[in-house]
ZAKE-110305 format. One record per residue: residue number from 0; x, y, z of N, C-alpha, C, CB in turn; residue in three letters. Coordinates in Angstrom, 3 decimals, decimal comma. Glycine has a CB too. Example, Ala and Ser with C-alpha at 12.3 -4.5 7.8 and 13.67 -1.06 7.14 Angstrom:
ZAKE-110305
+-----+----------+----------+----------+----------+----------+----------+----------+----------+----------+----------+----------+----------+-----+
:   n :     n_xx :     n_yy :     n_zz :    ca_xx :    ca_yy :    ca_zz :     c_xx :     c_yy :     c_zz :    cb_xx :    cb_yy :    cb_zz : res :
+-----+----------+----------+----------+----------+----------+----------+----------+----------+----------+----------+----------+----------+-----+
:   0 :   13,190 :   -5,690 :    7,800 :   12,300 :   -4,500 :    7,800 :   13,200 :   -3,300 :    7,800 :   11,308 :   -4,473 :    9,046 : ALA :
:   1 :   12,850 :   -2,250 :    7,080 :   13,670 :   -1,060 :    7,140 :   12,900 :    0,030 :    7,870 :   14,084 :   -0,598 :    5,725 : SER :
+-----+----------+----------+----------+----------+----------+----------+----------+----------+----------+----------+----------+----------+-----+
//
This chain:
ZAKE-110305
+-----+----------+----------+----------+----------+----------+----------+----------+----------+----------+----------+----------+----------+-----+
:   n :     n_xx :     n_yy :     n_zz :    ca_xx :    ca_yy :    ca_zz :     c_xx :     c_yy :     c_zz :    cb_xx :    cb_yy :    cb_zz : res :
+-----+----------+----------+----------+----------+----------+----------+----------+----------+----------+----------+----------+----------+-----+
:   0 :   43,589 :   -9,973 :   -1,269 :   43,485 :   -9,694 :   -2,478 :   42,755 :  -11,248 :   -2,521 :   44,922 :   -9,206 :   -3,354 : MET :
:   1 :   43,256 :  -12,226 :   -1,642 :   43,037 :  -13,717 :   -2,171 :   41,633 :  -14,079 :   -1,384 :   44,466 :  -14,900 :   -1,724 : ALA :
:   2 :   41,203 :  -13,325 :   -1,062 :   39,931 :  -13,328 :   -0,177 :   39,112 :  -12,709 :   -1,424 :   39,969 :  -12,318 :    1,461 : VAL :
:   3 :   38,925 :  -11,835 :   -2,414 :   38,075 :  -11,094 :   -2,936 :   37,936 :  -12,267 :   -4,027 :   38,495 :   -9,540 :   -3,284 : ILE :
:   4 :   39,275 :  -12,977 :   -4,772 :   39,223 :  -13,849 :   -5,799 :   37,981 :  -15,039 :   -5,275 :   40,844 :  -14,459 :   -6,071 : ILE :
:   5 :   38,063 :  -15,593 :   -4,155 :   37,506 :  -16,703 :   -3,404 :   36,033 :  -16,210 :   -3,568 :   38,095 :  -16,902 :   -1,776 : PHE :
:   6 :   35,821 :  -15,166 :   -2,946 :   34,363 :  -14,816 :   -2,950 :   33,683 :  -14,286 :   -4,574 :   34,234 :  -13,525 :   -1,763 : LEU :
:   7 :   34,887 :  -13,676 :   -5,039 :   34,057 :  -13,909 :   -6,740 :   33,647 :  -15,312 :   -7,086 :   35,152 :  -13,522 :   -8,142 : VAL :
:   8 :   34,711 :  -16,161 :   -6,731 :   34,377 :  -17,679 :   -7,343 :   33,300 :  -17,976 :   -6,617 :   35,517 :  -18,906 :   -7,187 : ILE :
:   9 :   33,227 :  -18,334 :   -5,759 :   31,874 :  -19,009 :   -4,660 :   30,984 :  -17,955 :   -5,191 :   32,054 :  -18,973 :   -2,567 : ALA :
:  10 :   30,745 :  -17,020 :   -5,377 :   29,480 :  -16,474 :   -5,857 :   29,066 :  -16,852 :   -6,984 :   29,449 :  -15,244 :   -5,931 : ALA :
:  11 :   30,018 :  -16,796 :   -8,383 :   29,873 :  -17,508 :   -9,320 :   29,202 :  -19,264 :   -9,573 :   31,006 :  -17,307 :   -9,585 : LEU :
:  12 :   29,737 :  -19,781 :   -8,665 :   29,482 :  -21,002 :   -8,149 :   27,855 :  -21,349 :   -7,959 :   30,246 :  -21,049 :   -6,853 : LEU :
:  13 :   27,963 :  -20,341 :   -6,665 :   26,046 :  -20,176 :   -6,333 :   25,247 :  -19,810 :   -7,585 :   25,580 :  -18,728 :   -5,136 : VAL :
:  14 :   25,822 :  -18,716 :   -8,508 :   24,940 :  -18,084 :   -9,316 :   24,848 :  -19,355 :  -10,368 :   25,474 :  -16,540 :   -9,893 : ALA :
:  15 :   25,699 :  -20,185 :  -10,747 :   25,656 :  -21,077 :  -11,525 :   24,826 :  -22,609 :  -11,383 :   26,849 :  -21,134 :  -11,650 : GLY :
:  16 :   24,455 :  -22,238 :   -9,910 :   23,838 :  -23,678 :   -8,976 :   21,917 :  -23,329 :   -9,129 :   24,589 :  -23,583 :   -6,626 : GLY :
:  17 :   22,186 :  -21,742 :   -9,204 :   20,882 :  -21,129 :   -9,245 :   20,415 :  -20,961 :  -10,576 :   20,864 :  -19,872 :   -8,588 : PHE :
:  18 :   21,557 :  -21,021 :  -11,539 :   21,026 :  -21,209 :  -13,136 :   20,874 :  -22,579 :  -13,636 :   22,025 :  -20,562 :  -14,180 : LEU :
:  19 :   21,409 :  -23,514 :  -13,191 :   21,166 :  -24,848 :  -13,377 :   19,335 :  -25,076 :  -12,604 :   22,644 :  -25,790 :  -12,509 : MET :
:  20 :   19,515 :  -24,868 :  -11,515 :   18,073 :  -24,904 :  -11,044 :   17,004 :  -24,603 :  -11,864 :   17,897 :  -24,105 :  -10,057 : SER :
:  21 :   17,288 :  -23,549 :  -12,377 :   16,082 :  -22,951 :  -12,781 :   16,326 :  -23,463 :  -14,508 :   15,987 :  -21,064 :  -12,352 : PHE :
:  22 :   16,931 :  -23,884 :  -15,018 :   17,040 :  -24,855 :  -16,533 :   16,350 :  -26,309 :  -16,077 :   19,017 :  -25,200 :  -17,155 : PHE :
:  23 :   16,606 :  -26,657 :  -14,951 :   16,060 :  -28,090 :  -14,896 :   14,300 :  -27,907 :  -14,514 :   17,025 :  -29,068 :  -13,542 : TRP :
:  24 :   14,437 :  -27,231 :  -13,612 :   12,550 :  -26,575 :  -13,589 :   12,307 :  -26,474 :  -14,903 :   12,111 :  -24,809 :  -12,848 : ALA :
:  25 :   12,891 :  -25,632 :  -15,731 :   12,166 :  -25,204 :  -17,085 :   11,735 :  -26,656 :  -17,396 :   13,210 :  -24,384 :  -18,408 : THR :
:  26 :   12,942 :  -26,837 :  -17,411 :   13,150 :  -28,425 :  -18,492 :   12,092 :  -29,672 :  -17,797 :   15,268 :  -29,234 :  -18,352 : ASN :
:  27 :   11,743 :  -29,692 :  -16,767 :   10,964 :  -30,546 :  -16,263 :    9,275 :  -30,153 :  -15,955 :   11,705 :  -30,887 :  -15,125 : ASP :
:  28 :    9,254 :  -29,205 :  -16,640 :    7,830 :  -28,362 :  -17,002 :    7,091 :  -27,816 :  -15,899 :    6,765 :  -29,249 :  -17,713 : GLY :
:  29 :    8,020 :  -26,954 :  -14,784 :    7,244 :  -26,693 :  -13,920 :    6,416 :  -25,075 :  -14,146 :    8,100 :  -26,900 :  -12,700 : GLN :
:  30 :    7,233 :  -24,744 :  -14,949 :    6,190 :  -23,579 :  -15,870 :    5,352 :  -23,602 :  -17,039 :    6,856 :  -22,646 :  -16,345 : PHE :
:  31 :    5,227 :  -24,984 :  -17,000 :    3,809 :  -24,957 :  -18,486 :    2,472 :  -24,165 :  -18,502 :    3,042 :  -26,515 :  -18,688 : ASP :
:  32 :    2,097 :  -24,443 :  -16,903 :    0,600 :  -24,032 :  -16,626 :    0,843 :  -22,732 :  -16,737 :   -0,146 :  -24,443 :  -15,216 : ASP :
:  33 :    0,229 :  -21,836 :  -16,860 :    0,574 :  -20,518 :  -16,717 :   -1,005 :  -20,004 :  -16,706 :    1,658 :  -19,914 :  -17,956 : THR :
:  34 :   -1,957 :  -20,691 :  -17,194 :   -3,723 :  -20,046 :  -17,703 :   -3,925 :  -20,786 :  -15,905 :   -5,072 :  -21,189 :  -19,802 : TYR :
:  35 :   -4,093 :  -21,529 :  -15,191 :   -4,850 :  -22,679 :  -14,153 :   -4,570 :  -21,510 :  -12,635 :   -3,707 :  -24,805 :  -14,057 : THR :
:  36 :   -3,170 :  -21,490 :  -12,575 :   -3,134 :  -20,683 :  -11,034 :   -4,340 :  -19,103 :  -10,971 :   -1,072 :  -19,995 :  -10,792 : PRO :
:  37 :   -3,718 :  -18,271 :  -12,086 :   -4,803 :  -17,277 :  -12,356 :   -6,237 :  -17,587 :  -12,264 :   -4,648 :  -16,829 :  -13,586 : SER :
:  38 :   -6,953 :  -18,637 :  -12,570 :   -8,247 :  -18,430 :  -12,120 :   -8,515 :  -19,512 :  -11,945 :   -9,142 :  -17,790 :  -12,808 : VAL :
:  39 :   -7,904 :  -20,142 :  -10,818 :   -8,016 :  -21,425 :   -9,606 :   -8,936 :  -20,491 :   -8,303 :   -5,950 :  -22,094 :   -8,874 : ARG :
:  40 :   -8,562 :  -19,225 :   -8,393 :   -9,663 :  -18,833 :   -7,042 :  -10,854 :  -18,271 :   -7,540 :   -9,088 :  -17,657 :   -5,917 : ILE :
:  41 :  -10,996 :  -18,077 :   -8,934 :  -12,243 :  -18,298 :   -9,266 :  -13,450 :  -19,256 :   -9,248 :  -12,111 :  -18,152 :  -10,004 : LEU :
:  42 :  -13,074 :  -20,634 :   -9,024 :  -13,822 :  -21,744 :   -9,100 :  -14,214 :  -22,161 :   -7,517 :  -12,992 :  -22,855 :   -9,927 : PHE :
:  43 :  -15,494 :  -22,776 :   -7,766 :  -16,119 :  -23,271 :   -6,667 :  -15,460 :  -24,414 :   -6,365 :  -17,475 :  -23,466 :   -6,811 : ASP :
:  44 :  -14,831 :  -24,531 :   -4,791 :  -14,690 :  -25,782 :   -3,844 :  -16,102 :  -26,877 :   -4,280 :  -14,768 :  -25,158 :   -1,951 : ASP :
:  45 :  -15,467 :  -27,987 :   -3,923 :  -16,417 :  -29,444 :   -3,851 :  -16,684 :  -29,240 :   -2,455 :  -15,618 :  -31,143 :   -4,226 : GLU :
:  46 :  -18,195 :  -29,771 :   -2,601 :  -18,261 :  -29,743 :   -0,929 :  -17,862 :  -30,514 :   -0,949 :  -19,266 :  -29,698 :    0,008 : LYS :
:  47 :  -17,544 :  -30,825 :    0,821 :  -16,647 :  -31,156 :    1,904 :  -18,175 :  -32,973 :    1,796 :  -16,478 :  -29,455 :    3,821 : PRO :
:  48 :  -17,590 :  -34,009 :    1,842 :  -18,774 :  -35,021 :    2,551 :  -19,054 :  -35,195 :    3,406 :  -18,862 :  -35,977 :    2,536 : ALA :
:  49 :  -20,293 :  -35,359 :    4,122 :  -20,978 :  -35,417 :    4,913 :  -20,930 :  -36,521 :    5,445 :  -21,883 :  -35,088 :    4,632 : GLU :
:  50 :  -20,187 :  -37,211 :    5,899 :  -20,157 :  -38,767 :    5,982 :  -19,861 :  -39,063 :    7,540 :  -18,902 :  -39,479 :    4,922 : ASN :
:  51 :  -19,736 :  -38,043 :    8,085 :  -18,774 :  -38,124 :    9,341 :  -20,249 :  -38,917 :   10,575 :  -17,952 :  -35,971 :    9,901 : HIS :
:  52 :  -19,469 :  -39,724 :   11,931 :  -20,374 :  -40,001 :   12,289 :  -20,217 :  -39,062 :   14,195 :  -20,470 :  -41,705 :   11,932 : LYS :
:  53 :  -21,082 :  -39,167 :   14,635 :  -20,901 :  -38,080 :   16,033 :  -20,188 :  -38,841 :   16,742 :  -22,253 :  -37,558 :   16,976 : PRO :
:  54 :  -19,661 :  -37,538 :   17,426 :  -18,974 :  -38,288 :   18,655 :  -19,530 :  -38,835 :   19,814 :  -18,169 :  -37,557 :   19,187 : LEU :
+-----+----------+----------+----------+----------+----------+----------+----------+----------+----------+----------+----------+----------+-----+
//
């Protein structure tokens, strides 16, 4: 019975840690830009500079 209580407490601590990290990421602005990732694939990439020297 003591093992079950220990596992429940450990699970609650881990879940609380994940919840705190989610709130930290939300307050830090991690999820502010929801538009750009969906259209990033549609933008053309810049051409790389061709200033390389031959070997």
